[in-house]
All heavy atoms as an XYZ file, in Angstrom:
799
protein
N     -21.182      6.900    -10.647
C     -21.693      8.069     -9.999
C     -22.449      7.646     -8.743
O     -23.253      6.728     -8.796
C     -22.630      8.810    -10.953
C     -23.482      9.802    -10.252
S     -24.744     10.582    -11.221
C     -23.888     10.985    -12.672
N     -22.195      8.331     -7.645
C     -22.899      7.980     -6.413
C     -24.416      8.170     -6.556
O     -24.873      9.108     -7.212
C     -22.333      8.969     -5.386
C     -21.059      9.474     -5.969
C     -21.213      9.388     -7.456
N     -25.165      7.277     -5.925
C     -26.632      7.356     -5.983
C     -27.140      8.707     -5.490
O     -28.081      9.272     -6.050
C     -27.269      6.245     -5.149
C     -27.086      4.874     -5.773
O     -26.815      4.804     -6.990
O     -27.211      3.877     -5.047
N     -26.522      9.228     -4.441
C     -26.971     10.501     -3.869
C     -26.861     11.641     -4.890
O     -27.759     12.469     -4.994
C     -26.150     10.832     -2.627
C     -26.623     12.071     -1.908
C     -25.837     12.339     -0.634
O     -24.753     11.783     -0.451
O     -26.345     13.133      0.176
N     -25.782     11.666     -5.655
C     -25.626     12.703     -6.671
C     -26.643     12.512     -7.791
O     -27.238     13.482     -8.269
C     -24.208     12.708     -7.238
C     -23.944     13.727     -8.346
C     -24.261     15.146     -7.882
C     -22.507     13.624     -8.827
N     -26.884     11.260     -8.206
C     -27.859     11.027     -9.268
C     -29.271     11.401     -8.810
O     -30.050     11.957     -9.576
C     -27.810      9.586     -9.764
C     -28.795      9.375    -10.869
C     -29.867      8.539    -10.871
C     -28.822     10.040    -12.140
N     -30.550      8.652    -12.059
C     -29.937      9.568    -12.857
C     -28.010     11.015    -12.743
C     -30.261     10.008    -14.128
C     -28.331     11.458    -14.012
C     -29.446     10.968    -14.698
N     -29.604     11.124     -7.554
C     -30.928     11.488     -7.039
C     -31.139     13.003     -7.086
O     -32.251     13.474     -7.301
C     -31.103     10.979     -5.610
C     -31.251      9.473     -5.536
C     -31.194      8.932     -4.115
O     -31.203      9.731     -3.145
O     -31.125      7.703     -3.970
N     -30.079     13.750     -6.900
C     -30.141     15.204     -6.967
C     -30.202     15.676     -8.424
O     -30.900     16.631     -8.742
C     -28.896     15.783     -6.279
C     -28.850     17.257     -5.983
C     -29.967     17.647     -5.020
C     -27.500     17.609     -5.383
N     -29.512     14.972     -9.303
C     -29.383     15.368    -10.700
C     -30.578     14.961    -11.554
O     -31.040     15.742    -12.395
C     -28.103     14.736    -11.305
O     -26.982     15.111    -10.510
C     -27.889     15.185    -12.732
N     -31.085     13.758    -11.379
C     -32.109     13.192    -12.266
C     -33.298     14.115    -12.529
O     -33.705     14.275    -13.686
C     -32.576     11.840    -11.749
N     -33.867     14.745    -11.509
C     -35.025     15.605    -11.787
C     -34.681     16.852    -12.604
O     -35.566     17.478    -13.181
C     -35.525     16.019    -10.396
C     -34.827     15.161     -9.420
C     -33.610     14.622    -10.079
N     -33.401     17.203    -12.663
C     -32.981     18.418    -13.364
C     -32.638     18.179    -14.831
O     -32.582     19.117    -15.618
C     -31.756     19.021    -12.660
C     -31.913     19.339    -11.173
C     -30.592     19.809    -10.596
C     -33.004     20.362    -10.960
N     -32.391     16.917    -15.179
C     -31.963     16.579    -16.543
C     -33.153     16.687    -17.505
O     -34.179     16.053    -17.284
C     -31.376     15.152    -16.592
C     -31.067     14.733    -18.017
C     -30.123     15.062    -15.732
N     -32.997     17.501    -18.567
C     -34.076     17.579    -19.557
C     -34.352     16.203    -20.155
O     -33.437     15.433    -20.425
C     -33.521     18.528    -20.622
C     -32.469     19.320    -19.924
C     -31.890     18.394    -18.890
N     -35.598     15.882    -20.355
C     -35.994     14.572    -20.869
C     -35.748     14.460    -22.371
O     -35.881     15.431    -23.107
C     -37.474     14.310    -20.583
C     -37.786     14.259    -19.117
C     -37.159     13.014    -18.490
N     -37.151     13.140    -17.048
C     -36.074     12.979    -16.310
N     -34.923     12.698    -16.832
N     -36.143     13.094    -15.011
N     -35.422     13.256    -22.781
C     -35.224     12.950    -24.200
C     -36.557     13.074    -24.915
O     -37.572     12.578    -24.433
C     -34.680     11.527    -24.343
C     -34.622     11.043    -25.760
C     -33.575     11.400    -26.586
C     -35.620     10.242    -26.275
C     -33.520     10.957    -27.887
C     -35.586      9.790    -27.580
C     -34.517     10.154    -28.390
N     -36.539     13.744    -26.039
C     -37.761     13.862    -26.838
C     -37.477     13.281    -28.215
O     -36.555     13.713    -28.897
C     -38.167     15.326    -26.966
C     -38.557     15.954    -25.655
C     -38.926     17.406    -25.821
C     -39.264     17.984    -24.467
N     -38.671     19.262    -24.215
N     -38.267     12.296    -28.593
C     -38.075     11.728    -29.924
C     -38.558     12.743    -30.957
O     -39.426     13.578    -30.676
C     -38.838     10.413    -30.066
O     -40.199     10.618    -29.822
N     -37.994     12.656    -32.114
C     -38.363     13.585    -33.171
C     -39.745     13.231    -33.695
O     -40.072     12.049    -33.865
C     -37.335     13.522    -34.294
C     -35.958     13.930    -33.797
C     -34.937     13.990    -34.886
N     -35.014     12.863    -35.800
C     -34.186     12.674    -36.807
N     -33.233     13.527    -37.040
N     -34.312     11.628    -37.592
N     -40.590     14.227    -33.985
C     -41.956     13.946    -34.435
C     -42.003     13.194    -35.759
O     -42.931     12.439    -35.997
C     -42.599     15.325    -34.554
C     -41.518     16.316    -34.404
C     -40.323     15.632    -33.839
N     -41.000     13.363    -36.592
C     -41.005     12.681    -37.880
C     -40.498     11.245    -37.768
O     -40.471     10.519    -38.739
C     -40.187     13.461    -38.919
C     -38.695     13.454    -38.679
C     -38.207     14.577    -37.788
O     -38.943     15.094    -36.949
N     -36.956     14.957    -37.925
N     -40.102     10.854    -36.565
C     -39.608      9.491    -36.372
C     -38.127      9.402    -36.674
O     -37.472     10.386    -36.996
N     -37.606      8.220    -36.567
C     -36.181      8.026    -36.830
C     -35.340      8.526    -35.678
O     -35.807      8.677    -34.564
N     -34.114      8.800    -35.960
C     -33.203      9.259    -34.919
C     -32.682      8.085    -34.120
O     -32.809      6.929    -34.504
N     -32.102      8.394    -32.992
C     -31.517      7.346    -32.161
C     -32.473      6.941    -31.056
O     -33.338      7.705    -30.648
C     -30.198      7.844    -31.532
O     -30.478      9.022    -30.777
C     -29.172      8.157    -32.589
N     -32.279      5.757    -30.577
C     -33.090      5.249    -29.469
C     -32.665      5.953    -28.182
O     -31.506      6.348    -28.032
C     -32.892      3.749    -29.336
N     -33.594      6.112    -27.250
C     -33.222      6.708    -25.967
C     -32.147      5.864    -25.278
O     -32.115      4.653    -25.425
C     -34.525      6.679    -25.170
C     -35.611      6.520    -26.170
C     -35.005      5.783    -27.334
N     -31.278      6.545    -24.547
C     -30.227      5.853    -23.795
C     -30.392      6.183    -22.318
O     -31.117      7.104    -21.948
C     -28.813      6.265    -24.273
C     -28.571      5.818    -25.696
C     -28.610      7.759    -24.144
N     -29.734      5.437    -21.487
C     -29.777      5.638    -20.042
C     -29.177      7.004    -19.701
O     -27.990      7.242    -19.924
C     -29.008      4.510    -19.357
C     -28.926      4.672    -17.853
O     -29.850      5.255    -17.253
O     -27.924      4.207    -17.278
N     -30.005      7.897    -19.174
C     -29.552      9.257    -18.873
C     -28.436      9.274    -17.830
O     -27.545     10.112    -17.891
C     -30.725     10.123    -18.399
C     -31.772     10.365    -19.449
C     -31.280     11.193    -20.635
O     -30.345     12.005    -20.491
O     -31.840     11.009    -21.722
N     -28.502      8.356    -16.881
C     -27.445      8.306    -15.866
C     -26.097      7.959    -16.506
O     -25.072      8.547    -16.160
C     -27.811      7.301    -14.783
C     -26.832      7.275    -13.636
C     -27.299      6.367    -12.526
N     -26.363      6.363    -11.411
C     -26.655      5.935    -10.197
N     -27.870      5.466     -9.945
N     -25.759      5.955     -9.246
N     -26.105      7.038    -17.453
C     -24.872      6.670    -18.151
C     -24.338      7.850    -18.961
O     -23.128      8.100    -18.989
C     -25.109      5.464    -19.050
N     -25.243      8.569    -19.615
C     -24.818      9.735    -20.399
C     -24.242     10.790    -19.473
O     -23.173     11.347    -19.730
C     -25.992     10.322    -21.223
C     -25.559     11.586    -21.943
C     -26.532      9.306    -22.205
N     -24.931     11.072    -18.375
C     -24.454     12.086    -17.427
C     -23.080     11.694    -16.881
O     -22.172     12.528    -16.797
C     -25.456     12.268    -16.283
C     -25.065     13.363    -15.343
C     -25.345     14.682    -15.653
C     -24.422     13.083    -14.157
C     -24.972     15.707    -14.793
C     -24.049     14.096    -13.287
C     -24.328     15.417    -13.603
N     -22.922     10.433    -16.523
C     -21.638      9.956    -16.005
C     -20.537     10.134    -17.043
O     -19.427     10.579    -16.720
C     -21.744      8.479    -15.575
O     -22.788      8.357    -14.602
C     -20.444      7.967    -14.987
N     -20.833      9.819    -18.300
C     -19.851      9.980    -19.373
C     -19.483     11.446    -19.571
O     -18.301     11.784    -19.733
C     -20.402      9.392    -20.676
N     -20.476     12.323    -19.532
C     -20.218     13.754    -19.697
C     -19.346     14.272    -18.556
O     -18.363     14.982    -18.785
C     -21.537     14.546    -19.797
C     -21.293     16.048    -19.684
C     -22.260     14.220    -21.096
N     -19.685     13.900    -17.337
C     -18.889     14.341    -16.192
C     -17.464     13.806    -16.298
O     -16.497     14.517    -15.980
C     -19.558     13.930    -14.859
C     -18.632     14.151    -13.672
C     -20.860     14.706    -14.679
N     -17.316     12.588    -16.779
C     -15.978     12.022    -16.974
C     -15.168     12.894    -17.934
O     -14.020     13.248    -17.641
C     -16.068     10.591    -17.506
C     -14.725     10.037    -17.897
C     -13.844      9.551    -16.928
C     -14.309     10.014    -19.224
C     -12.599      9.057    -17.276
C     -13.068      9.518    -19.584
C     -12.213      9.049    -18.604
O     -10.971      8.565    -18.953
N     -15.751     13.239    -19.064
C     -15.041     14.065    -20.041
C     -14.695     15.425    -19.438
O     -13.570     15.911    -19.576
C     -15.868     14.240    -21.337
C     -15.271     15.303    -22.246
C     -15.970     12.913    -22.085
N     -15.641     16.023    -18.752
C     -15.418     17.357    -18.190
C     -14.372     17.375    -17.087
O     -13.640     18.353    -16.939
C     -16.735     17.926    -17.659
C     -17.835     18.163    -18.691
C     -19.100     18.668    -18.009
C     -17.377     19.131    -19.771
N     -14.295     16.321    -16.310
C     -13.368     16.310    -15.177
C     -12.016     15.681    -15.489
O     -11.044     15.935    -14.786
C     -13.982     15.592    -13.958
O     -14.289     14.250    -14.315
C     -15.214     16.326    -13.473
N     -11.957     14.871    -16.544
C     -10.698     14.181    -16.846
C      -9.858     14.902    -17.889
O      -8.658     14.664    -17.993
C     -10.973     12.759    -17.349
O     -11.542     12.811    -18.656
N     -10.520     15.741    -18.690
C      -9.803     16.389    -19.779
C      -9.748     15.516    -21.022
O      -9.118     15.874    -22.018
N     -10.410     14.375    -20.980
C     -10.466     13.463    -22.121
C     -11.191     14.155    -23.279
O     -12.186     14.852    -23.073
C     -11.235     12.211    -21.706
S     -11.576     11.035    -23.021
N     -10.697     13.978    -24.481
C     -11.396     14.498    -25.655
C     -12.664     13.677    -25.866
O     -12.689     12.477    -25.589
C     -10.502     14.407    -26.890
N     -13.718     14.334    -26.339
C     -14.982     13.635    -26.566
C     -14.776     12.380    -27.395
O     -15.333     11.332    -27.096
C     -15.995     14.548    -27.260
C     -16.480     15.662    -26.403
C     -16.102     16.978    -26.475
C     -17.406     15.585    -25.318
N     -16.741     17.718    -25.513
C     -17.559     16.890    -24.786
C     -18.134     14.548    -24.744
C     -18.403     17.174    -23.726
C     -18.977     14.827    -23.685
C     -19.105     16.121    -23.186
N     -13.980     12.458    -28.427
C     -13.818     11.321    -29.347
C     -13.102     10.134    -28.704
O     -13.137      9.033    -29.234
C     -13.108     11.757    -30.620
C     -11.675     12.139    -30.423
C     -11.013     12.495    -31.754
N      -9.720     13.068    -31.501
C      -9.392     14.329    -31.727
N     -10.278     15.145    -32.235
N      -8.205     14.766    -31.462
N     -12.445     10.361    -27.558
C     -11.751      9.269    -26.872
C     -12.524      8.751    -25.658
O     -11.969      8.028    -24.830
C     -10.346      9.713    -26.441
C      -9.457     10.043    -27.615
C      -8.853     11.286    -27.726
C      -9.256      9.123    -28.640
C      -8.052     11.596    -28.810
C      -8.457      9.424    -29.727
C      -7.855     10.665    -29.809
O      -7.076     10.969    -30.885
N     -13.790      9.084    -25.572
C     -14.616      8.595    -24.473
C     -14.584      7.068    -24.472
O     -14.891      6.435    -25.484
C     -16.061      9.085    -24.639
C     -17.055      8.636    -23.578
C     -16.712      9.275    -22.226
C     -18.467      9.013    -23.995
N     -14.189      6.450    -23.363
C     -14.114      4.980    -23.326
C     -15.471      4.327    -23.604
O     -16.511      4.796    -23.142
C     -13.658      4.682    -21.900
C     -12.953      5.920    -21.453
C     -13.697      7.047    -22.117
N     -15.440      3.237    -24.362
C     -16.668      2.501    -24.690
C     -17.335      1.919    -23.452
O     -18.525      1.612    -23.474
C     -16.350      1.383    -25.685
C     -15.959      1.896    -27.058
C     -15.641      0.764    -28.026
O     -15.894     -0.414    -27.688
O     -15.136      1.057    -29.121
N     -16.574      1.774    -22.376
C     -17.118      1.173    -21.152
C     -18.273      1.981    -20.560
O     -19.035      1.456    -19.745
C     -16.011      1.002    -20.109
O     -15.450      2.264    -19.771
N     -18.447      3.227    -20.973
C     -19.581      4.025    -20.497
C     -20.883      3.600    -21.161
O     -21.960      3.934    -20.685
C     -19.338      5.520    -20.724
C     -18.368      6.113    -19.739
C     -17.041      6.294    -20.079
C     -18.780      6.464    -18.465
C     -16.141      6.825    -19.180
C     -17.892      6.989    -17.555
C     -16.563      7.173    -17.904
N     -20.781      2.898    -22.277
C     -21.981      2.439    -22.971
C     -22.718      3.543    -23.707
O     -23.900      3.408    -24.015
N     -22.019      4.633    -23.978
C     -22.593      5.801    -24.635
C     -21.609      6.255    -25.708
O     -20.411      6.317    -25.447
C     -22.789      6.949    -23.608
C     -23.283      8.207    -24.278
C     -23.724      6.528    -22.501
N     -22.113      6.574    -26.885
C     -21.202      7.057    -27.927
C     -20.741      8.468    -27.595
O     -21.431      9.225    -26.898
C     -21.893      7.054    -29.295
O     -22.828      8.105    -29.388
N     -19.575      8.828    -28.087
C     -19.065     10.178    -27.839
C     -19.982     11.222    -28.467
O     -20.174     12.302    -27.905
C     -17.634     10.315    -28.367
O     -17.586     10.066    -29.760
N     -20.596     10.883    -29.610
C     -21.513     11.823    -30.263
C     -22.740     12.077    -29.384
O     -23.177     13.224    -29.222
C     -21.935     11.295    -31.626
N     -23.292     11.019    -28.806
C     -24.447     11.165    -27.924
C     -24.075     11.980    -26.690
O     -24.804     12.892    -26.287
C     -25.005      9.791    -27.507
O     -25.485      9.128    -28.671
C     -26.128      9.921    -26.491
N     -22.952     11.659    -26.075
C     -22.515     12.378    -24.874
C     -22.330     13.863    -25.182
O     -22.796     14.722    -24.429
C     -21.229     11.773    -24.330
N     -21.683     14.168    -26.287
C     -21.446     15.576    -26.639
C     -22.749     16.290    -26.980
O     -22.979     17.426    -26.563
C     -20.460     15.689    -27.799
C     -20.113     17.105    -28.102
N     -20.736     17.809    -29.106
C     -19.242     17.946    -27.504
C     -20.244     19.047    -29.120
N     -19.343     19.146    -28.163
N     -23.615     15.610    -27.707
C     -24.901     16.216    -28.073
C     -25.723     16.525    -26.816
O     -26.280     17.616    -26.677
C     -25.673     15.275    -29.005
C     -26.935     15.859    -29.584
C     -27.559     14.980    -30.679
N     -27.468     13.545    -30.464
C     -26.605     12.727    -31.097
N     -25.765     13.199    -31.988
N     -26.594     11.435    -30.833
N     -25.778     15.586    -25.871
C     -26.534     15.820    -24.636
C     -25.880     16.927    -23.806
O     -26.562     17.752    -23.210
C     -26.649     14.547    -23.799
C     -27.458     13.457    -24.456
C     -28.956     13.774    -24.496
N     -29.671     12.822    -25.309
C     -30.174     11.684    -24.877
N     -30.070     11.344    -23.615
N     -30.791     10.877    -25.722
N     -24.542     16.950    -23.769
C     -23.844     18.024    -23.057
C     -24.273     19.382    -23.613
O     -24.584     20.305    -22.859
C     -22.324     17.859    -23.188
C     -21.561     19.078    -22.764
C     -21.450     19.407    -21.415
C     -20.960     19.900    -23.701
C     -20.748     20.545    -21.023
C     -20.268     21.033    -23.313
C     -20.155     21.353    -21.970
N     -24.327     19.498    -24.930
C     -24.717     20.754    -25.571
C     -26.159     21.122    -25.228
O     -26.446     22.262    -24.845
C     -24.538     20.652    -27.098
O     -23.166     20.345    -27.377
C     -24.913     21.938    -27.793
N     -27.065     20.155    -25.336
C     -28.477     20.402    -25.013
C     -28.622     20.789    -23.540
O     -29.340     21.736    -23.204
C     -29.337     19.167    -25.348
C     -30.736     19.279    -24.767
C     -29.390     18.954    -26.853
N     -27.949     20.061    -22.664
C     -28.055     20.331    -21.234
C     -27.476     21.705    -20.884
O     -28.001     22.405    -20.024
C     -27.360     19.243    -20.426
C     -28.039     17.912    -20.512
C     -29.318     17.655    -20.936
C     -27.477     16.656    -20.168
N     -29.576     16.302    -20.875
C     -28.462     15.661    -20.407
C     -26.237     16.248    -19.689
C     -28.245     14.312    -20.155
C     -26.014     14.899    -19.447
C     -27.012     13.950    -19.677
N     -26.388     22.076    -21.552
C     -25.792     23.386    -21.314
C     -26.761     24.485    -21.729
O     -26.991     25.444    -20.980
C     -24.455     23.524    -22.068
O     -23.559     22.513    -21.575
C     -23.835     24.891    -21.867
N     -27.350     24.334    -22.903
C     -28.315     25.327    -23.392
C     -29.554     25.397    -22.497
O     -30.169     26.450    -22.366
C     -28.714     25.017    -24.826
C     -27.579     25.248    -25.805
C     -27.867     24.747    -27.207
O     -28.948     24.157    -27.444
O     -26.995     24.922    -28.079
N     -29.901     24.281    -21.861
C     -31.071     24.235    -20.978
C     -30.765     24.737    -19.563
O     -31.660     24.816    -18.724
C     -31.618     22.808    -20.916
N     -29.501     25.042    -19.272
C     -29.126     25.554    -17.959
C     -28.941     24.491    -16.888
O     -28.984     24.794    -15.699
N     -28.722     23.234    -17.309
C     -28.584     22.148    -16.332
C     -27.460     22.405    -15.339
O     -27.634     22.213    -14.135
C     -28.338     20.814    -17.041
C     -27.953     19.646    -16.113
C     -29.109     19.301    -15.181
C     -27.524     18.441    -16.904
N     -26.302     22.827    -15.806
C     -25.130     22.940    -14.931
C     -25.349     24.010    -13.871
O     -24.988     23.818    -12.708
C     -23.877     23.202    -15.760
C     -23.768     22.202    -16.856
C     -23.910     22.423    -18.188
C     -23.581     20.783    -16.708
N     -23.813     21.236    -18.882
C     -23.606     20.221    -17.997
C     -23.402     19.935    -15.617
C     -23.456     18.855    -18.225
C     -23.242     18.570    -15.844
C     -23.274     18.051    -17.134
N     -25.973     25.119    -14.226
C     -26.283     26.179    -13.262
C     -27.281     25.669    -12.224
O     -27.111     25.868    -11.012
C     -26.841     27.399    -13.992
C     -27.257     28.538    -13.102
C     -27.900     29.692    -13.887
N     -28.842     29.285    -14.923
C     -30.090     28.868    -14.689
N     -30.547     28.781    -13.465
N     -30.885     28.514    -15.688
N     -28.322     24.969    -12.680
C     -29.348     24.454    -11.762
C     -28.776     23.370    -10.850
O     -29.104     23.305     -9.661
C     -30.551     23.927    -12.537
C     -31.347     25.061    -13.173
C     -32.590     24.599    -13.904
N     -32.226     23.882    -15.127
C     -32.589     22.648    -15.415
N     -33.358     21.957    -14.606
N     -32.196     22.081    -16.538
N     -27.903     22.523    -11.389
C     -27.282     21.477    -10.570
C     -26.368     22.101     -9.521
O     -26.361     21.678     -8.363
C     -26.509     20.493    -11.456
C     -25.817     19.346    -10.728
C     -26.819     18.531     -9.919
C     -25.089     18.461    -11.731
N     -25.618     23.097     -9.914
C     -24.747     23.793     -8.967
C     -25.571     24.369     -7.815
O     -25.229     24.212     -6.644
C     -23.975     24.898     -9.699
C     -23.010     25.618     -8.838
N     -23.061     26.977     -8.648
C     -21.968     25.169     -8.084
C     -22.094     27.340     -7.835
N     -21.420     26.273     -7.470
N     -26.674     25.008     -8.152
C     -27.561     25.584     -7.128
C     -28.129     24.485     -6.222
O     -28.190     24.630     -4.996
C     -28.706     26.341     -7.805
C     -29.693     26.967     -6.863
C     -29.180     28.269     -6.276
N     -28.628     28.034     -4.943
C     -27.829     28.865     -4.305
N     -27.462     29.993     -4.863
N     -27.378     28.586     -3.118
N     -28.537     23.368     -6.800
C     -29.099     22.263     -6.019
C     -28.064     21.686     -5.056
O     -28.389     21.373     -3.905
C     -29.631     21.173     -6.944
N     -26.825     21.558     -5.515
C     -25.761     21.033     -4.648
C     -25.500     22.010     -3.502
O     -25.365     21.606     -2.341
C     -24.478     20.756     -5.454
C     -23.294     20.485     -4.538
C     -24.696     19.589     -6.408
N     -25.455     23.301     -3.822
C     -25.242     24.299     -2.771
C     -26.395     24.286     -1.767
O     -26.174     24.351     -0.559
C     -25.099     25.695     -3.375
C     -23.828     25.947     -4.172
C     -23.880     27.333     -4.796
C     -22.592     25.774     -3.320
N     -27.624     24.208     -2.270
C     -28.786     24.175     -1.384
C     -28.766     22.939     -0.492
O     -29.083     23.010      0.690
C     -30.088     24.218     -2.185
C     -30.328     25.566     -2.837
O     -29.626     26.550     -2.501
O     -31.209     25.634     -3.717
N     -28.395     21.799     -1.050
C     -28.341     20.561     -0.267
C     -27.270     20.671      0.814
O     -27.493     20.257      1.947
C     -28.063     19.365     -1.161
C     -28.056     18.055     -0.389
C     -28.082     16.886     -1.333
C     -28.058     15.571     -0.605
N     -29.247     15.278      0.146
N     -26.135     21.258      0.466
C     -25.063     21.444      1.449
C     -25.485     22.350      2.578
O     -25.205     22.095      3.746
N     -26.204     23.420      2.257
C     -26.687     24.344      3.277
C     -27.708     23.648      4.172
O     -27.649     23.757      5.391
C     -27.323     25.593      2.624
O     -26.323     26.247      1.843
C     -27.861     26.545      3.677
N     -28.622     22.894      3.576
C     -29.635     22.181      4.354
C     -28.987     21.158      5.271
O     -29.444     20.931      6.389
C     -30.639     21.500      3.428
N     -27.905     20.539      4.818
C     -27.240     19.510      5.622
C     -26.526     20.117      6.823
O     -26.295     19.435      7.809
C     -26.238     18.743      4.764
N     -26.189     21.406      6.747
C     -25.477     22.048      7.857
C     -26.414     22.690      8.870
O     -25.981     23.183      9.889
C     -24.505     23.104      7.305
C     -23.350     22.512      6.535
C     -22.299     23.554      6.240
N     -22.852     24.748      5.634
C     -22.891     25.001      4.328
N     -22.432     24.127      3.485
N     -23.382     26.135      3.874
N     -27.698     22.722      8.559
C     -28.662     23.344      9.471
C     -29.335     22.246     10.284
O     -29.936     21.331      9.746
C     -29.718     24.156      8.687
C     -30.755     24.723      9.637
C     -29.043     25.261      7.890
N     -29.214     22.348     11.592
C     -29.821     21.348     12.475
C     -31.293     21.626     12.701
O     -31.875     22.531     12.114
N     -31.911     20.838     13.576
C     -33.324     21.008     13.898
C     -33.624     22.397     14.454
O     -34.724     22.916     14.302
C     -33.780     19.948     14.911
C     -33.763     18.554     14.308
O     -33.899     18.440     13.070
O     -33.608     17.593     15.074
N     -32.636     23.004     15.098
C     -32.852     24.325     15.691
C     -32.817     25.429     14.639
O     -33.155     26.569     14.933
C     -31.770     24.601     16.739
O     -30.497     24.681     16.098
N     -32.405     25.092     13.415
C     -32.301     26.110     12.374
C     -30.974     26.849     12.412
O     -30.770     27.799     11.672
N     -30.060     26.417     13.266
C     -28.758     27.057     13.396
C     -27.735     26.287     12.582
O     -27.706     25.053     12.604
C     -28.323     27.103     14.883
C     -26.941     27.717     15.023
C     -29.354     27.856     15.704
N     -26.881     27.017     11.855
C     -25.835     26.381     11.055
C     -24.904     25.580     11.958
O     -24.524     26.041     13.031
C     -25.015     27.434     10.306
C     -25.792     28.204      9.266
S     -26.238     27.193      7.853
C     -24.677     27.075      7.026
N     -24.569     24.366     11.529
C     -23.677     23.501     12.288
C     -22.517     23.079     11.393
O     -22.690     22.271     10.499
C     -24.421     22.266     12.777
C     -25.573     22.591     13.694
C     -26.305     21.353     14.129
O     -25.897     20.236     13.855
N     -27.422     21.534     14.804
N     -21.317     23.635     11.622
C     -20.156     23.267     10.809
C     -19.896     21.765     10.877
O     -20.098     21.136     11.897
C     -19.001     24.048     11.421
C     -19.653     25.116     12.246
C     -20.993     24.592     12.646
N     -19.444     21.204      9.765
C     -19.053     19.797      9.749
C     -20.165     18.832      9.410
O     -19.927     17.643      9.332
N     -21.380     19.308      9.180
C     -22.470     18.410      8.863
C     -22.753     18.351      7.362
O     -23.740     17.782      6.939
C     -23.756     18.807      9.591
C     -23.714     18.648     11.102
C     -25.046     19.091     11.707
C     -23.423     17.210     11.495
N     -21.887     18.956      6.563
C     -22.079     18.960      5.115
C     -22.050     17.548      4.582
O     -21.176     16.761      4.926
C     -20.986     19.795      4.436
C     -21.047     19.928      2.938
C     -22.353     20.622      2.532
C     -19.878     20.719      2.427
N     -23.020     17.210      3.777
C     -23.104     15.864      3.198
C     -21.828     15.603      2.412
O     -21.396     16.426      1.616
C     -24.337     15.741      2.291
C     -24.333     14.427      1.548
C     -25.598     15.888      3.115
N     -21.231     14.445      2.612
C     -20.036     14.060      1.873
C     -18.754     14.531      2.527
O     -17.688     14.287      2.016
N     -18.821     15.221      3.646
C     -17.585     15.666      4.279
C     -17.203     14.768      5.423
O     -17.906     13.915      5.839
C     -17.727     17.094      4.796
O     -18.737     17.185      5.782
């Protein structure tokens, strides 16, 4: 995942909370989980076939996807990307400038 996208995404990702009674799984790298989730969503890969190279279990990726969906992450990320694109097209004068969209 490009650093620029992660910098936009990281503040929006709900933080891992350990269970008060203890136990459960150890925290994992959120960027790796996000990358794995995006891979599944964009590739059409079934959760259970998530490649081990992501360093995240398919159960963890799916569980975080569910939590993030319920928390509204995808809607907020979409808005952040749109806002960043709009800001990138506005010059110092405040006038929209075609072709200045980040990543284009």
